[in-house]
N, C-alpha and C positions, 0 to 999 in steps of 0.2 A: 385510860390507856387504849382501850378498844376504840373509843370515840376518836382519839387522835390518829390511830391507825387508819380508820375509815376516811378521815379527812385527808390524810397523806395519800391514800389511794385515789381519792377524787381529784385532788390537785395534780397528781402525777398523770392521771388520764387526760386531764385538760391540757397539761403541758405537752404530752405526747401527741394530742390532736393538733396542737399548734405547730409542732415540729413536722407532723405528717403533712399538714397543709403547705407549710413552707417548702418541704421537699417536693411535693406534688407540683407546685408552681415553678420551682427551679427546673424540674425535669421537663415541664412543658416548654418553658422559655428556651431551653437548649435545643428544642426540636424545630425552632423557627428556621425556615429555609428561604432562599432567595426568591423562590416562586411565591411563597406566602407573603413575603415583603411586597412584591409587586401587587398581589391581590389586595393587601391591606392598603397600599397607597391609593389604588383605584377606588376602593370602597369608602375610605375616609374622605377623600376628595369629593366623590359623587354625592354621598349622603349628606355631608355637612353643607355643601353649597346648595343642594336641592332643598334643604330645610329653609335656606334663606331665599329661595325663589328661582335659583338657576334651573333652566329648562333643558340643559344638555343631558343626553342619555348616558347610561353607564358605558355603552359601546363607544360613544363619542369621547368619554373620559379616558377609556382604555387607549383609543387612537392617539390622543394627545400625550398622555403620560408615559405609555409603554412603547409605542411605535413612532412617536414624533410626527404623526400624520395629522394634518388639520383638515377636517371635512369642510367642503365648500359652504359658503353662505352662513358661516358661524358668526354670532354676535361677538364683537371684540371684548366687551366687558366680561361676558360669560366665559370666553376663552381664557382670559387672564385669571379669573376666579379659580378655574381648575388648574391651569398651568402652574400657578404659584405653589401648588402643593409639592411639586417636584423638588424645589429647593428646601421647602419646609421639611419634607420627609427626610432628606439627608441630614438635616440639623436634628430632627427628632430622634433618629437612630442613635444619636450620641446622648441620649437622655440620662446621663449619669449625674448631671448637675442638679443642685437644688433649684427649685423655681424661685426666681427673684424678679424684682421689677425690671432689671436689665434684660433678663432672659425673656420675660413676658413681652417687652417692647420689641425684642428681636423677632419673636414669633409674629407679632403684629406687622412689623416692617416687611417681612417676607410674604405673609399671607395677603397683604394689601398693596404689594408692589404693582405699579402701573395702574392702580385703581384710585389712589388718593395721594395728594402731595404731602399730607401730614402723617403718612404711615410711620408707625413706630413711635408715635408721640401720644401722650395722654391728652384727653380732651381739654380744651381751653374755654369752651362754652358749654352750657347745660345741654343735656340730651334727654330724650324720653324713650320709653319702651312701649311700642304700640300694644294697646290692650291691657297693659299692666296697671295695677291700682297702687303703685308706689312711685316715688320720685327717686331716680338714681342719685348717687352721691354727687355733691356739688364739686366742680372742677378743682377748687383750691384745697379740698380735702382728700382728693384722690391719692396723691403720693403717700401720705401717712396711712390711709386706709389699705392701700395695696401692700405697704410694708408690714402692717399688722396681719393682713391676709396671708402673706408668705410665711411669716413666723408661726401663725396658727397651724397652717398646713404642715409645715415641717415638724412641729411639736406633736401634732396628732399622729402623723405617720410613724414617727419615731417611737411613740408610746402605744402603738397597737400591734398586735401579733397575729390575730386571725384574719383571714381573707375578708370576712364580712365587715370587720372593723375598719380595714383599710379602704374597702369600697365605700363604706358609709362616710368616712372622713373625706375621701376624694370628691364624692358627689355633693356632700353638704357644702364643701368649699366652692364647688361649681355654682351652686345656688347663690352663695354670697357674692361670688365674682360677677354674676349676671346682674345682681342688685346694685353693685358698685358701678357697673357699666363704664369702665375707665377710659375707653377709647371713643372717638367721634363716631366710628362705624366699625363693623367687623368684630364686635364683642362676642357674638355667638360662635363664630368660627374659631376665634382665639380661645375662648373658654373650652370648647370641645377638644382643641389641641392639648390644652393643659390637662384634661382628663386622661388622654392617651399618654402624655408625658409621665404623669404620676403612676399610671398603671405599669408602664415599661420600667420605670425607675425602681418600682417596688417588686419587680419580677412577676407581675400579674399579666394575664392576657388583656389586650386593650379592649376598651368599651367603645363600640361604634353605635351611635344613636341612629337607628334606621329612619329614612325619610318617610316610610310608610306609617310610622308611629309618631309623627311630628306632633299631632294633637295630644297624645299622651305625655310626651316630653314637655310641651308647653304647660300643660295642666299641672304636672309635678313641680315645675319651676314656680308657678304661681301659688300653688297650695303649700309649697315647702314641705311636702309630705316625705320626709327623708326615709322613713321606714319602707314605704312603697317604692321609692326611688332606688333604695339599696337592694331591695328584692329584685327589682327589674334589672339593675346593673349586674347582679350575680347571675341572672338568667342569660343576659347578653354575653357575659364572660364564659359561661358554660358552652354556649354555641361557638364562641371564638376558639375555645380550647379544642372542641371537636374539629373545627376547621384547621387548626394548626396540626393536629394529629393526622388529618386526612392528607394534607400537603406533604407532611413528613413521610407518610406511608405511600405517597404517590398514588393515592386512590382517586383523587379528582383534581381538576384544575379549572377555575372559573375565568382565568385570564386567557381568553381566546382571541385570536386575531379577528377583528371585525369582518363581517361578511363582505366578500368581494373587495377587500382592501387592496390586494395586489392587482386585481383586475382594474380597479380605479386608478392605481398608480401607473400601470402600464398604458392605460388609455390616455391619461393626462400627459405622460411622457411622449407618446407618439404625437399628440396634438402639438406639444411644444416643439418637437423636432421638425414638424411640417411647416412651422411658421418661418 
C-alpha cells in the first residue's frame, strides 16, 4: 500500500510537470505581439535563406519585408528568395492545420515563387544532397513516403505531452524530411518552415536555425543525432521565449529602420522629380 502511494505521488508529479509545461507555453504564446511577428518574419527569412547561400544582410531583409524598400543593385534571385517569405508568413500564422502533402506543396509553391516553374510540385527526377552519404527517396516513392511522414508526425505529436518530447518528434521528422528530399529544390527552406509550423501549432516558441551555426545544423542532419538536436532545439526555444517576453514587455526591438533609409528615399525621389 505504501509502495502504491509512492507510485501515485511520482506519477502525479510527472503529470503536474506536464501540465505546468503546457501552461507555460500557452502563456508564452499569448504574449506574441505584432512587433515580435515582424521580428520573427525577418529572422526566419534571413537565416533560412542565408543557410542556402543568400548573401543579403539582415538589414536588406528588413528593408524588403517590413518597409517594402528595395536596395539598389540587388540580385533578383536573392530578392525573391527573401520576398517570398512575406506571403509564406501570412500563411504560416494560420498554422492550425495538420501538415499534409497538400499543405507542404503550398508552402513550397510560395517559398519558390518566381524561382522555379515547378514550384509546389514533388520532384519528377532524382536529386542529390551535396556532401550527403545517402541517396534521397526516388521520385515515384515520394507521395507515399510523404503521406507516411505526415501520419507519423501527427501520431507522435498527439502522443507526446512534454516539451522535450514534442521538440524531439518535430526535429526527428525534420531529419527524415530532408532524407526524402521531396522537391527538386528548396527542400531545406521548406523543411525549416515545417519545423516552425509544428512549433506554432503545438503552442511552442518557434525554432529558428541560426545561419552562424549552419555547420552544426548540417552535422546533426548527417549524423541523425536526435538527442543532441533536441537539446539544441530546446536551447533555441529558450532564447526565443526570452525574445517573446522582451517584445511583450517592450524592453527591446530589433526591427529598426535601416540606416539612412529615409535619406535614400528622399534623394531618389528628388532625382526622379528632376528628370
